[in-house]
C-alpha positions as CSV (number, residue, x, y, z in Angstrom):
1,M,121.7,-9.5,-76.9
2,L,120.5,-12.9,-78.3
3,G,118.5,-11.4,-81.1
4,E,121.6,-9.6,-82.5
5,R,123.9,-12.5,-82.1
6,F,121.3,-14.6,-84.0
7,H,120.9,-11.9,-86.7
8,R,124.8,-12.1,-87.2
9,G,124.6,-15.8,-87.7
10,D,126.2,-16.7,-84.5
11,Q,125.7,-20.5,-84.2
12,T,125.9,-20.3,-80.4
13,A,123.0,-18.0,-80.5
14,L,121.1,-20.7,-82.1
15,T,121.9,-23.1,-79.3
16,D,120.9,-20.6,-76.8
17,M,117.8,-20.0,-78.6
18,Y,117.1,-23.8,-78.7
19,R,117.5,-24.1,-74.9
20,L,115.3,-21.1,-74.2
21,Y,112.5,-21.7,-76.8
22,A,112.3,-25.3,-77.9
23,G,110.1,-26.3,-74.8
24,P,107.4,-23.6,-75.5
25,M,107.6,-24.0,-79.3
26,F,107.0,-27.9,-78.8
27,A,104.1,-27.1,-76.6
28,T,102.6,-24.8,-79.3
29,A,103.0,-27.3,-81.9
30,F,101.7,-30.2,-79.8
31,S,98.6,-28.2,-78.7
32,M,97.8,-27.7,-82.3
33,L,98.7,-31.2,-83.7
34,G,98.1,-33.4,-80.8
35,D,100.9,-35.8,-81.7
36,R,104.5,-35.7,-80.0
37,E,106.3,-36.9,-83.4
38,Y,104.5,-34.4,-85.6
39,A,105.2,-31.6,-82.9
40,A,108.7,-32.4,-82.8
41,D,108.9,-32.3,-86.6
42,A,107.4,-28.9,-86.7
43,V,109.7,-27.6,-84.1
44,Q,112.6,-28.9,-86.1
45,R,111.2,-27.3,-89.3
46,A,110.7,-24.0,-87.4
47,F,114.4,-23.8,-86.1
48,V,115.6,-24.7,-89.7
49,Q,113.2,-22.0,-91.0
50,A,114.4,-19.5,-88.4
51,W,118.1,-20.1,-89.1
52,Q,117.4,-19.7,-92.7
53,G,115.7,-16.4,-92.2
54,A,118.4,-15.1,-89.5
55,A,119.8,-12.6,-91.7
56,K,116.1,-11.1,-92.2
57,F,115.5,-11.0,-88.5
58,D,115.1,-7.5,-87.0
59,P,117.4,-7.6,-83.9
60,S,115.4,-4.7,-82.4
61,R,112.3,-6.9,-82.1
62,E,111.9,-9.7,-79.8
63,L,112.6,-13.4,-80.7
64,K,109.7,-14.9,-78.9
65,P,106.8,-13.8,-81.0
66,W,108.7,-14.3,-84.2
67,L,109.7,-18.0,-83.2
68,Y,105.9,-18.3,-82.1
69,A,104.7,-17.4,-85.7
70,I,107.3,-19.7,-87.4
71,T,106.2,-22.5,-85.1
72,R,102.5,-22.1,-85.9
73,R,103.2,-22.0,-89.6
74,A,105.5,-25.1,-89.4
75,A,102.7,-26.9,-87.4
76,I,100.2,-25.9,-90.2
77,D,102.5,-27.2,-92.9
78,V,103.0,-30.5,-91.1
79,Y,99.3,-30.8,-90.5
80,R,98.6,-30.5,-94.1
81,R,101.4,-32.7,-95.3
82,E,100.3,-35.5,-92.8
83,H,96.4,-34.9,-93.5
84,R,97.1,-35.1,-97.4
85,S,99.2,-38.2,-97.2
86,A,97.9,-40.2,-94.3
87,K,94.3,-39.0,-93.7
88,N,94.7,-40.0,-90.1
89,L,96.1,-37.2,-88.1
90,S,93.7,-36.2,-85.5
91,L,93.9,-32.7,-84.1
92,D,93.1,-31.8,-80.6
93,V,89.3,-30.9,-80.4
94,S,89.9,-27.5,-78.7
95,W,88.6,-24.3,-80.4
96,E,92.2,-23.4,-81.5
97,A,92.5,-26.7,-83.4
98,E,89.2,-26.3,-85.1
99,A,90.2,-23.0,-86.1
100,L,93.4,-24.3,-87.5
101,Q,91.7,-26.7,-89.8
102,A,90.1,-23.7,-91.6
103,D,92.1,-22.8,-94.6
104,N,92.1,-19.2,-93.6
105,P,92.0,-19.0,-89.8
106,S,90.5,-15.6,-88.7
107,L,92.7,-13.0,-87.2
108,E,90.4,-12.9,-84.2
109,D,91.1,-16.5,-83.7
110,A,94.9,-16.1,-83.8
111,W,94.7,-13.2,-81.6
112,Q,92.6,-15.2,-79.1
113,A,95.0,-18.1,-79.2
114,W,98.0,-15.8,-78.7
115,Q,96.2,-14.3,-75.5
116,V,95.5,-17.6,-74.3
117,R,99.2,-18.7,-74.6
118,E,100.4,-15.5,-73.0
119,A,98.0,-16.1,-70.0
120,L,99.3,-19.7,-69.6
121,E,102.9,-18.4,-69.6
122,K,102.0,-16.2,-66.6
123,L,100.8,-18.9,-64.5
124,H,103.0,-20.7,-61.9
125,P,104.8,-23.6,-63.6
126,D,103.2,-26.1,-61.2
127,E,99.7,-24.6,-62.0
128,R,100.5,-24.5,-65.8
129,R,101.8,-28.2,-65.6
130,V,98.5,-29.4,-64.1
131,L,96.5,-27.6,-66.8
132,Q,98.6,-29.2,-69.4
133,L,98.2,-32.6,-68.1
134,A,94.4,-32.3,-67.6
135,Y,93.5,-30.4,-70.8
136,F,96.1,-31.1,-73.4
137,D,97.3,-34.6,-72.3
138,G,93.8,-35.8,-71.0
139,Y,94.8,-37.0,-67.6
140,S,92.3,-37.2,-64.7
141,Q,93.1,-35.6,-61.6
142,S,94.1,-38.8,-59.9
143,E,96.4,-39.5,-62.7
144,I,98.0,-36.1,-62.3
145,A,98.7,-36.7,-58.7
146,K,100.4,-40.0,-59.6
147,V,102.5,-38.3,-62.4
148,L,103.5,-35.3,-60.1
149,D,103.9,-37.3,-57.0
150,V,101.6,-34.9,-55.1
151,A,98.5,-35.5,-53.1
152,L,95.2,-35.3,-54.9
153,G,94.1,-32.3,-52.9
154,T,97.2,-30.5,-54.1
155,V,96.2,-31.2,-57.6
156,K,92.6,-30.0,-57.1
157,S,94.0,-26.7,-55.4
158,R,96.3,-26.0,-58.2
159,T,93.8,-26.5,-60.8
160,A,91.2,-24.2,-59.1
161,R,94.0,-21.5,-58.6
162,A,95.0,-21.9,-62.2
163,Q,91.5,-21.7,-63.5
164,R,90.8,-18.4,-61.3
165,R,94.0,-16.9,-62.4
166,L,93.3,-17.7,-66.1
167,K,89.9,-16.1,-65.9
168,E,91.3,-13.1,-64.4
169,L,93.9,-12.8,-67.2
170,L,91.6,-13.6,-70.0
171,D,88.5,-11.6,-68.8
172,H,89.2,-9.1,-71.4
173,L,88.4,-11.6,-74.2
174,R,84.8,-12.0,-73.0
175,D,83.3,-9.1,-75.0
176,S,86.3,-7.5,-76.9
177,D,86.9,-7.2,-80.5
178,P,90.7,-7.4,-81.2
179,L,90.2,-5.2,-84.3
180,D,88.7,-2.6,-82.3
181,A,91.3,0.0,-80.9
182,S,88.8,1.5,-78.5
183,S,88.2,-1.6,-76.4
């Protein structure tokens, strides 16, 4: 098991983890920071922190949520460092980024962000890519069609399918309270 190998300090486990999780970790950091260089810095920091904490990792738990939490903290650290020094880092204007700007993001905001990420991961990769290009990278549907080398109608249908699927997957967030176990 990868978690056990990682816990023991097996360097090949770190390589395997990087291969499996660097992309999703980068997407997480990029969605928070809105800058590829800062996101790459956050991922690098996250892997260093994870490796330094390998002996403390509980191999009976999943790596993915643990790495996600480290990545979020690393992105927040990068944001704070760059915000203090450059005063010019512009975060994405999504609700998640706005919640990040607060010194103490609420548990509800973190829970909702986690739910959205989990829902996005359940989408077909083609549909997830269309949403990423549209909502995170700011491409128009025509630009997405060119980037993906597909027809404009294909982009429109993938977008519509992805939005419907996300609505189904996230409908439970509409009136739920993450702290209320009865909902």
